C-alpha positions in Angstrom: -14.9 -28.7 -10.1 -13.2 -30.3 -13.0 -13.4 -31.7 -16.4 -14.8 -35.0 -15.1 -17.9 -33.6 -13.5 -19.7 -32.8 -16.7 -21.0 -29.5 -15.5 -22.2 -26.7 -17.7 -19.6 -23.9 -17.7 -19.0 -20.6 -19.3 -15.4 -20.2 -20.3 -14.4 -18.5 -23.5 -13.0 -15.0 -23.8 -11.2 -14.0 -26.8 -8.4 -11.6 -27.6 -5.9 -10.6 -30.3 -3.6 -7.9 -30.7 -1.6 -4.9 -31.2 0.2 -2.9 -28.6 0.4 0.8 -27.8 2.6 2.9 -25.8 1.0 5.7 -23.9 2.6 8.8 -22.4 0.7 10.3 -19.5 -0.1 14.0 -19.9 0.1 16.4 -17.0 -3.2 17.8 -18.1 -6.1 15.7 -16.7 -8.4 16.8 -19.4 -6.3 14.9 -22.0 -6.8 11.5 -20.4 -9.5 9.6 -22.3 -10.7 6.4 -23.9 -10.3 7.0 -27.6 -9.2 5.5 -30.9 -10.7 2.8 -33.2 -10.1 0.1 -30.7 -11.5 2.0 -27.7 -8.1 1.7 -25.9 -7.2 3.8 -22.9 -5.0 6.5 -24.4 -3.7 10.0 -23.8 -5.2 11.9 -26.6 -2.7 12.5 -29.3 0.1 10.5 -27.5 -0.5 6.8 -28.3 1.9 4.7 -30.2 2.4 0.9 -30.6 5.4 -0.7 -29.0 5.3 -4.5 -29.9 2.5 -6.9 -30.8 1.0 -9.1 -28.0 3.3 -11.9 -27.2 2.6 -15.6 -27.8 3.8 -17.8 -24.9 3.6 -21.3 -26.4 6.0 -22.6 -29.1 4.1 -25.9 -29.7 0.9 -24.9 -31.5 -0.8 -28.1 -32.4 -4.1 -28.8 -30.7 -4.8 -26.7 -27.5 -2.5 -24.7 -25.2 -4.8 -23.2 -22.7 -5.7 -22.1 -19.1 -2.6 -20.0 -18.3 -1.4 -19.1 -14.8 1.0 -16.2 -14.4 3.4 -15.1 -11.6 6.0 -12.5 -11.0 9.6 -13.8 -10.4 11.1 -10.3 -9.9 10.6 -6.8 -11.1 11.8 -7.7 -14.6 10.8 -11.3 -15.1 7.6 -13.5 -15.0 6.7 -17.1 -15.4 3.6 -18.5 -17.2 2.4 -22.1 -17.0 -0.4 -23.7 -19.1 -1.8 -27.0 -20.2 -1.0 -28.4 -23.6 -2.9 -31.2 -25.4 -0.8 -34.1 -26.9 2.5 -32.3 -26.5 3.9 -34.8 -24.0 2.6 -37.8 -26.0 -0.5 -38.6 -24.0 -3.5 -36.3 -23.6 -2.8 -33.1 -21.6 0.5 -32.1 -20.0 1.7 -28.9 -18.2 4.3 -26.6 -19.7 5.9 -23.3 -18.6 8.1 -20.5 -19.9 9.9 -17.5 -18.5 9.8 -14.0 -20.0 11.3 -10.6 -19.3 9.2 -7.5 -18.7 10.0 -6.5 -22.2 8.3 -9.6 -23.7 11.5 -11.4 -24.4 11.6 -15.1 -23.8 14.2 -16.0 -21.2 13.7 -19.7 -21.6 12.2 -22.0 -24.1 9.0 -23.7 -23.1 9.6 -26.7 -20.8 7.5 -29.6 -19.5 6.5 -29.3 -15.9 5.1 -32.8 -15.2 7.3 -35.9 -15.2 4.5 -38.4 -15.1 2.9 -38.3 -18.5 0.2 -41.0 -18.5 -3.3 -39.7 -19.1 -4.1 -36.1 -18.1 -2.0 -33.5 -16.2 -3.8 -30.1 -16.3 -5.0 -26.9 -14.6 -1.7 -25.5 -13.4 -1.2 -22.8 -10.7 2.2 -21.1 -10.5 3.7 -18.9 -7.7 7.0 -17.2 -7.2 9.2 -18.3 -4.3 12.3 -16.2 -4.8 13.7 -14.0 -7.6 15.1 -17.2 -9.1 12.7 -20.0 -8.1 9.0 -20.8 -8.4 6.6 -23.7 -7.8 3.9 -25.1 -10.0 1.0 -27.2 -8.9 -1.4 -29.2 -11.1 -4.0 -32.0 -11.1 -3.1 -35.4 -12.5 -5.5 -38.2 -13.4 -4.9 -41.7 -11.9 -1.4 -41.0 -10.7 -2.3 -41.3 -7.0 -4.3 -44.5 -7.8 -7.9 -43.1 -7.7 -9.0 -40.4 -10.2 -7.4 -37.0 -9.9 -4.8 -35.9 -7.4 -2.7 -32.8 -6.9 1.1 -32.7 -7.7 3.7 -30.0 -7.6 7.3 -29.3 -8.4 9.8 -26.5 -7.7 11.9 -25.0 -10.5 14.7 -22.5 -11.0 14.4 -19.4 -13.2 16.2 -21.4 -16.0 13.5 -24.0 -16.0 15.7 -26.6 -14.2 14.0 -28.9 -11.7 14.9 -28.1 -8.1 12.7 -31.0 -6.8 11.1 -34.1 -8.2 7.4 -33.8 -8.6 5.6 -34.7 -5.4 2.0 -35.5 -4.4 0.3 -32.8 -2.5 -2.9 -34.4 -1.2 -2.7 -37.0 1.6 -6.3 -38.1 1.1 -6.4 -39.9 -2.3 -9.9 -41.3 -2.7 -12.0 -39.8 -5.5 -11.2 -36.4 -6.9 -8.7 -33.8 -5.7 -8.8 -30.9 -8.2 -8.4 -27.1 -8.8 -5.1 -26.4 -7.1 -4.0 -22.9 -6.1 -0.5 -22.3 -4.8 0.8 -19.2 -3.0 4.2 -18.3 -1.6 4.6 -17.8 2.2 8.4 -17.4 2.4 11.4 -17.9 0.2 11.4 -21.5 1.3 7.7 -22.3 2.0 4.4 -22.3 0.3 0.8 -23.4 0.7 -1.4 -25.3 -1.8 -5.2 -25.4 -1.6 -7.5 -27.6 -3.6 -11.0 -29.0 -3.8 -11.5 -32.6 -2.5 -14.5 -34.8 -3.0 -15.6 -36.8 0.1 -13.4 -36.1 3.1 -15.7 -33.4 4.7 -18.7 -35.7 4.3 -20.7 -33.9 1.7 -19.8 -33.1 -1.9 -16.5 -31.1 -2.4 -14.6 -29.3 0.4 -11.6 -27.1 0.4 -8.3 -28.5 1.8 -4.8 -27.1 2.2 -1.2 -28.2 3.0 2.0 -26.3 3.6 5.4 -27.4 2.1 9.0 -26.3 2.1 10.9 -25.6 -1.0 12.3 -29.2 -1.1 8.7 -30.5 -1.4 8.5 -31.8 2.2 5.2 -31.3 3.8 5.2 -29.0 6.9 1.6 -29.8 7.8 -0.8 -32.6 7.0 -3.9 -31.9 4.9 -6.3 -29.6 6.8 -9.8 -28.5 6.1 -10.4 -24.9 5.1 -14.3 -24.7 5.2 -16.3 -25.0 8.4 -19.7 -25.3 6.7 -19.7 -28.7 4.9 -23.1 -29.3 3.4 -23.3 -29.4 -0.4 -20.0 -28.3 -2.0 -17.3 -25.7 -1.2 -14.8 -25.2 -4.0 -13.1 -22.9 -6.5 -10.6 -21.7 -3.9 -8.1 -18.8 -4.1 -5.3 -18.4 -1.6 -3.0 -15.4 -1.0 -0.2 -14.7 1.4 -0.5 -12.0 4.0 2.7 -12.5 6.0 5.4 -15.1 6.2 3.2 -17.0 8.6 -0.4 -16.1 7.6 -2.5 -16.5 4.5 -6.2 -16.1 3.5 -8.3 -18.5 1.5 -11.5 -17.5 -0.3 -13.9 -20.0 -1.9 -17.4 -20.5 -3.2 -20.0 -22.4 -1.1 -23.2 -23.9 -2.4 -26.5 -23.5 -0.5 -24.8 -21.9 2.5 -27.0 -18.9 1.5 -29.2 -18.5 -1.7 -27.3 -20.6 -4.3 -23.6 -20.0 -4.4 -21.9 -17.5 -2.1 -18.3 -16.5 -1.4 -16.6 -17.2 2.0 -13.1 -16.7 3.4 -10.9 -17.6 6.4 -7.4 -16.5 7.6 -4.9 -19.2 8.7 -1.5 -19.5 10.2 1.3 -21.4 8.4 0.7 -24.3 10.8 -2.9 -24.6 9.5 -4.5 -23.0 12.6 -7.6 -20.9 12.0 -6.9 -17.3 12.9 -10.5 -16.3 12.1 -13.8 -18.0 11.7 -15.0 -18.4 8.1 -16.8 -15.1 7.1 -19.2 -14.1 4.4 -17.5 -12.1 1.6 -20.5 -10.9 -0.5 -23.2 -8.7 1.0 -25.7 -9.2 -1.9 -26.9 -12.8 -1.6 -29.6 -13.2 -4.2 -28.8 -15.9 -6.7 -25.1 -16.9 -7.2 -21.8 -15.2 -6.2 -18.8 -17.3 -7.1 -15.4 -17.6 -8.8 -13.5 -15.6 -6.1 -10.0 -14.2 -6.6 -8.0 -12.9 -3.6 -5.2 -10.4 -3.6 -2.9 -9.2 -0.8 -2.6 -5.4 -0.1 -0.7 -5.3 3.2 0.2 -7.7 6.1 -3.2 -7.1 7.5 -5.4 -6.2 4.5 -6.6 -7.9 1.4 -9.2 -7.7 -1.4 -11.5 -10.4 -2.8 -13.2 -10.1 -6.2 -16.0 -12.4 -7.5 -18.8 -12.6 -10.1 -22.4 -12.0 -9.0 -25.4 -13.0 -11.1 -28.0 -10.3 -11.9 -26.7 -7.9 -9.2 -25.8 -5.3 -11.9 -29.1 -5.9 -13.7 -27.8 -8.0 -16.6 -26.2 -11.4 -16.3 -23.0 -11.7 -14.2 -21.1 -8.7 -13.0 -17.8 -8.3 -11.1 -17.7 -7.1 -7.5 -15.0 -6.6 -4.9 -14.5 -5.8 -1.2 -11.5 -5.0 1.0 -11.0 -6.8 4.4 -8.8 -6.7 7.4 -6.9 -9.8 8.4 -9.5 -10.2 11.2 -12.2 -10.6 8.5 -13.7 -7.2 9.1 -15.1 -5.2 6.1 -12.9 -2.2 5.3 -15.1 -1.2 2.4 -18.6 -2.0 1.3 -18.8 -4.3 -1.8 -18.5 -2.3 -5.0 -19.0 -3.0 -8.6 -15.8 -3.3 -10.7 -17.2 -3.3 -14.2 -18.8 -0.2 -15.7 -20.3 -1.9 -18.8 -23.1 -4.1 -17.4 -24.8 -5.6 -20.5 -24.7 -9.4 -20.6 -21.9 -11.2 -18.6 -18.7 -10.0 -17.0 -17.0 -13.0 -15.4 -13.9 -14.8 -14.2 -12.1 -12.0 -12.3 -8.4 -12.1 -11.5 -7.0 -9.5 -9.0 -3.4 -8.4 -8.3 -1.8 -5.9 -5.9 0.2 -3.0 -7.3 1.0 -1.3 -4.0 -0.3 -1.4 -0.4 -3.2 0.9 -1.5 -3.7 0.1 -5.2 -4.8 -3.1 -7.0 -6.0 -4.1 -10.4 -8.7 -6.4 -11.6 -9.1 -8.1 -15.0 -12.2 -10.0 -16.2 -14.0 -11.2 -19.4 -16.9 -9.2 -20.8 -19.5 -10.5 -23.2 -20.2 -8.3 -26.2 -18.6 -5.1 -24.9 -16.2 -4.6 -27.8 -19.0 -5.4 -30.3 -17.8 -8.9 -31.2 -17.9 -11.9 -28.8 -15.9 -11.7 -25.5 -13.1 -9.5 -24.6 -10.8 -9.1 -21.6 -11.1 -5.8 -19.7 -9.3 -4.4 -16.6 -9.4 -1.5 -14.2 -7.2 -0.1 -11.3 -8.7 0.7 -7.9 -7.5 2.2 -4.6 -7.9 0.3 -1.3 -11.0 2.4 -0.6 -12.8 1.0 -3.7 -12.3 4.2 -5.7 -11.6 3.6 -9.4 -8.3 5.1 -10.4 -8.8 4.4 -14.1 -11.7 3.8 -16.5 -12.1 0.1 -17.5 -10.0 -0.6 -20.5 -9.8 -3.4 -23.0 -6.7 -5.7 -22.8 -6.9 -7.7 -26.0 -6.5 -6.4 -29.6 -6.8 -9.6 -31.7 -10.5 -10.2 -31.9 -10.8 -13.2 -34.2 -12.5 -16.2 -32.6 -12.1 -16.5 -28.8 -9.8 -15.1 -26.2 -10.5 -15.9 -22.6 -9.5 -17.0 -19.1 -7.4 -14.0 -17.9 -4.7 -14.4 -15.2 -2.9 -11.5 -13.7 0.2 -10.7 -11.7 2.1 -7.7 -10.3 5.6 -7.0 -11.5 6.3 -3.9 -9.4 4.5 -0.9 -8.0 3.6 0.5 -11.4 3.4 -2.5 -13.7 1.4 -5.7 -14.1 0.9 -8.5 -16.5 -2.2 -10.3 -17.9 -2.2 -13.6 -19.7 -5.1 -15.3 -21.5 -5.9 -18.0 -24.1 -6.8 -17.1 -27.7 -8.5 -19.4 -30.2 -7.0 -19.7 -33.7 -4.5 -16.9 -33.3 -1.5 -19.3 -33.3 -3.0 -21.2 -36.3 -4.4 -24.2 -34.4 -7.1 -24.0 -31.7 -6.2 -22.3 -28.5 -2.8 -20.6 -27.7 -1.6 -18.6 -24.8 -0.7 -14.8 -25.0 0.2 -12.1 -22.5 0.6 -8.4 -22.2 2.3 -6.0 -19.7 1.0 -2.6 -18.6 2.4 0.3 -16.6 0.2 2.3 -14.3 1.0 5.9 -13.6 -0.7 8.0 -10.9 0.0 11.7 -11.5 -0.7 14.6 -9.2 -2.2 17.7 -10.6 -2.3 21.2 -9.3 -5.1 20.5 -6.9 -3.0 17.8 -5.2 -5.6 15.2 -6.2 -4.5 12.0 -8.0 -4.9 12.1 -11.8 -4.9 8.5 -13.0 -3.5 7.4 -16.4 -1.8 4.5 -18.1 1.4 3.9 -19.8 1.2 0.7 -21.7 4.2 -1.5 -22.4 2.2 -4.0 -24.3 -1.4 -3.0 -25.1 -4.1 -4.9 -26.9 -7.6 -4.3 -27.9 -10.2 -6.9 -28.7 -13.6 -8.4 -28.2 -15.0 -11.2 -26.2 -17.7 -13.8 -25.9 -18.5 -16.2 -23.2 -20.1 -19.4 -24.6 -22.0 -21.7 -22.2 -21.2 -25.3 -23.1 -20.3 -28.7 -21.8 -16.5 -29.0 -21.8 -14.2 -31.8 -20.9 -13.3 -30.1 -17.6 -14.4 -27.6 -15.0 -11.8 -24.9 -14.5 -11.0 -22.6 -11.6 -13.0 -19.3 -11.8 -15.2 -20.6 -14.5 -18.3 -21.8 -12.7 -21.4 -20.0 -14.1 -25.1 -19.9 -13.5 
């Protein structure tokens, strides 16, 4: 869905910040949530490192809806949309940072075509020194929104011209999600109105790093009644990937489905049902790779935890078989926990971030938690943001290496003018005690505390992972 559909959405999470460094104790009894900001700390061993880092330089109007990706163990790229910066409505911008929070480039414009709206970016690493950004652009393909992309170097230099992704151009093509397959190929999935005969459907196409299509558009969803949309794609191997999406009225309301494909667009599985609990709505999926043959999907589920939306997850094999039952991610269940984003740390460990309404005592906040591939929690849930004035929301996550990950979000008023984009980096340490059992803890490179509030409202666009009931 997108800004043009006039749907009611919930999409405001709010953060602000200070950072803390944490040194993990060998004594498991010393690991606790403590301190005035309820941050995850080792008792008596917390210290601030740097404040949370602002991504955008241009601060007029809105800079919002970030997408983050690793480049290598020590660098990451963040893309976002910015209002009026390119001279005409929204445009897409990006910037590269080190894992110490140092900017490695200035911000640079992603889109070449500047007329009307370019928005809703998705970014993915290709190599240690190159990445691809996809976005939606209004009227550029001649009929409402279409999907465009461009490949960049780690200096921000264009490696390709921008190119159109969708072959079918009638009506709306929106909500792109890009993922790497190899150093020189990637797949982009999006929602398209019309071509499957009923509402929105999910479509995909594979490209090389020169922007040349290696496949035509192909349909992801098999069930086509009503709408299938809000897709998330993740690489499994050089030649296989999985797509998860939300489907309306395939069960009771919205439900989450997935399918595994080859890089030629061939189905390797039938579409399969992700969520077990089917009452009311399950939507806004986020998929994360674990191994060549396993992956995790997270989503939000309405009223399953007894109060508003909650976050759930399940691990699957590449055949679509359940490797775990679905399990609840959030501990705090009052009001809404929404808009999950998942990232792998290792073949057996992943982390999930989400927004939680009222948990920190003031509006929304962004929270996160680390899990094993069996669904066992390896940490307590912890708050990500520290700056709690106004709104911080829309978390996006990425792995940096086996022990560290980054989270980006948007924050209202923190940069002095409406929304701005911020990020933080965390280290995860899994210690072994005398019993030989894992003792989880956190070492935070950049740590924030905060609060959060999801506000239902009509906005000018519908964003990925933001559909609500």
